PLY file of the C-alpha trace (Angstrom):
ply
format ascii 1.0
element vertex 126
property float x
property float y
property float z
element edge 125
property int vertex1
property int vertex2
end_header
0.62 4.62 -19.07
4.43 5.02 -19.90
7.26 2.73 -18.24
8.01 4.34 -15.14
5.09 5.62 -14.31
4.64 8.58 -11.68
3.45 7.95 -8.31
2.59 9.74 -4.96
2.42 8.40 -1.50
-1.33 8.75 0.06
0.30 7.31 3.38
3.28 4.51 4.65
3.76 3.72 8.11
3.44 0.66 10.65
-0.17 0.52 12.42
-3.22 -0.53 10.02
-6.28 -2.37 10.52
-5.48 -4.68 7.44
-3.63 -7.17 9.16
-2.96 -9.84 6.58
-0.57 -9.70 3.74
-2.49 -8.16 0.92
-1.97 -6.42 -2.21
-5.20 -4.17 -3.84
-5.91 -1.39 -6.64
-8.76 0.28 -5.78
-10.74 2.08 -8.68
-13.70 3.53 -7.00
-15.04 5.91 -4.25
-17.09 3.28 -2.41
-14.31 0.71 -2.60
-12.13 3.25 -1.56
-14.19 4.13 1.42
-14.46 0.29 2.41
-10.62 -0.13 2.21
-9.73 3.16 4.25
-12.55 2.19 6.97
-10.50 -1.00 7.23
-7.21 0.47 7.29
-7.69 3.59 9.62
-9.74 1.51 11.95
-7.00 1.53 14.57
-7.09 5.15 15.29
-9.25 7.11 17.59
-10.98 8.81 16.10
-11.26 7.47 12.69
-10.33 9.90 10.11
-12.17 9.88 6.77
-10.26 8.65 3.76
-8.47 11.56 1.62
-9.86 12.66 -1.85
-8.97 10.50 -4.71
-10.44 11.70 -8.10
-11.37 8.08 -9.78
-11.70 9.44 -13.21
-8.37 9.93 -13.49
-6.45 8.09 -10.77
-6.53 4.84 -8.71
-4.81 3.70 -5.18
-1.95 0.95 -5.03
-1.84 -0.42 -1.91
0.47 -3.04 -0.10
-0.06 -4.41 3.46
2.70 -6.36 5.00
0.69 -8.37 7.43
0.79 -8.38 11.05
4.33 -8.44 12.76
5.31 -9.11 16.55
7.96 -6.45 16.70
9.07 -3.07 15.14
11.47 -2.86 12.24
9.57 -4.19 9.04
8.75 -1.93 6.19
7.26 -2.18 2.93
7.70 0.00 0.17
6.41 0.53 -3.23
9.33 1.04 -5.47
8.14 1.43 -9.09
5.12 1.22 -11.15
5.62 0.64 -14.60
4.12 -0.77 -18.17
5.49 -4.46 -18.80
4.62 -6.37 -21.61
0.90 -4.72 -21.64
0.54 -5.17 -18.02
1.52 -2.69 -15.36
3.79 -4.28 -12.81
3.67 -2.54 -9.23
7.21 -3.32 -7.89
7.63 -3.34 -4.10
10.15 -4.16 -1.42
9.44 -5.83 2.37
12.80 -5.48 4.94
12.87 -6.88 8.32
15.23 -5.93 11.04
18.65 -6.78 11.19
19.69 -9.92 12.82
20.47 -8.95 16.13
18.99 -5.52 16.74
16.98 -4.12 19.16
13.21 -4.08 18.59
10.13 -2.25 20.08
8.04 -5.01 21.33
5.09 -3.94 19.98
2.65 -5.13 17.21
3.32 -3.67 13.48
1.18 -3.82 10.58
3.76 -2.07 7.86
1.66 -0.54 4.52
2.01 1.53 1.60
-0.41 3.31 -0.10
-0.01 5.63 -3.44
-2.08 7.18 -6.10
-1.01 6.83 -9.69
-2.56 7.56 -13.22
-5.80 5.39 -13.90
-5.77 2.12 -16.18
-7.53 -0.45 -17.03
-6.20 -3.93 -17.58
-4.28 -6.37 -15.77
-2.04 -5.22 -12.77
0.69 -7.33 -11.34
2.53 -7.08 -8.10
5.73 -8.05 -8.13
7.97 -8.40 -4.43
11.84 -7.87 -4.81
0 1
1 2
2 3
3 4
4 5
5 6
6 7
7 8
8 9
9 10
10 11
11 12
12 13
13 14
14 15
15 16
16 17
17 18
18 19
19 20
20 21
21 22
22 23
23 24
24 25
25 26
26 27
27 28
28 29
29 30
30 31
31 32
32 33
33 34
34 35
35 36
36 37
37 38
38 39
39 40
40 41
41 42
42 43
43 44
44 45
45 46
46 47
47 48
48 49
49 50
50 51
51 52
52 53
53 54
54 55
55 56
56 57
57 58
58 59
59 60
60 61
61 62
62 63
63 64
64 65
65 66
66 67
67 68
68 69
69 70
70 71
71 72
72 73
73 74
74 75
75 76
76 77
77 78
78 79
79 80
80 81
81 82
82 83
83 84
84 85
85 86
86 87
87 88
88 89
89 90
90 91
91 92
92 93
93 94
94 95
95 96
96 97
97 98
98 99
99 100
100 101
101 102
102 103
103 104
104 105
105 106
106 107
107 108
108 109
109 110
110 111
111 112
112 113
113 114
114 115
115 116
116 117
117 118
118 119
119 120
120 121
121 122
122 123
123 124
124 125
């Protein structure tokens, strides 16, 4: 993988069945179905997972946990080769002080595909 690898968003939002802060790398159809079922469990009916060609791609996922209000987001900002490891950089943001917020429980997340690689993958929050 070259520095500054490309990635495409599968889905990004604020309602997920994964409610604890979690970072994941998914490299198999079986694992993808398991992760997707848990993630999409908050939807009725629960949709099937998007198709991924795991012979060429992998899924990178960041779940920011559960918050008691709106205004929180998470975004994968870069995936790059860094001294033999792949570094996934992501940013979590919260609402500005004194802002008006929706009083609803949220679970921010960002799911992307990127070219499949083997080896160490490091997540770095910035």
